[in-house]
C-alpha angles and dihedrals in degrees: 000000000000091000088065093067098079094039091049093050096047093046096052091051086069100035119136129215114284135172116265117214111176095157092077089069097050097088090044091054092047091049096051108026092097096043118128110271094013124119120199133186138164113206124193117204092264095046090048090055093050093046096049094046091049093050097044094104093060098040130004100248089158092095091052089046090056091052096054102025089130092052118145095195143338127207120194128190111173142158128188124193093009127143100225104052094125093045091055090044092053092048093051092043090054091061094064096083092057090051096054092234126177107217111224103182140011122186127178122190111176103298095349119101123191127186128181131192122181147167119215138189120191106315097341131087103218100183128024135178122191121192121183128176136177133151093274105019137062131180131178116175123176119191127190119184138050118321118193111229094207091075099024093125089073088073089069090079087073089063084079112082093213093056092045090051091049092056091047093050092046090057092050091050095054100036117110115236124237137144137226121209134219099020118201094042142154094257094286117097144145119252118208119190120203106220143068102198093063134033135215113260111169136020119200128191115218126188125222091269092057097255117142108234101181145339132217128199108230133217113254097253135105093236126039143143120253124200120198096175097164098047112113123225112283148090119296143160123237121206122204120203120190131211089259092052098257117149135214131175129199134173118252128196119195121197120182 
């Protein structure tokens, strides 16, 4: 897919504003994130920075990091050397109509199919959805945040399922582990941190678009109660940051 790089870069330099609707993919991601051969990861801005810096020796993610340094969030669902890449592609592609998307780019190279949807403001792409399908590969990447158009061609590396999987696995490898119970909850839950050599410091609430809604300074203990009394019903992400700067992200569902 190397020939897509130039076309992708030139196209996005002239992209117009378009509505971004990532929510339409959430059920699809939940349905397939545990499929055989599929790798999934949700990266907050902080977790993305840790993952790319950690993996820089194996692959130069620094250029990609510079492109999306103002990212709010990044969701990756990717499979390499799978047998149902086109089936997954068709299922995801079929969701577009219900999400009222404006398609910005379609590229076909032999058996490879690439679709791009985006929302832009001035010289920044603020939301971006990549969908790639081939007989043995599948990639769905949803960005929320500010993407700098000057280096936008670097995003084309995520058209490759192997590269997308590598970034997802890097985030899993460096993420700190913790649990939330019960989940769903009414905004009150117990947080349990797995580790004795480091302690939780800060808890942030992130919405589905990657925006940070609030942050709470935590008590220095591995188990504690958290109360988010003003958080409306909905699906969120919570990010845990430890005293040593380690990052973890978990889904949170609030029902009132």
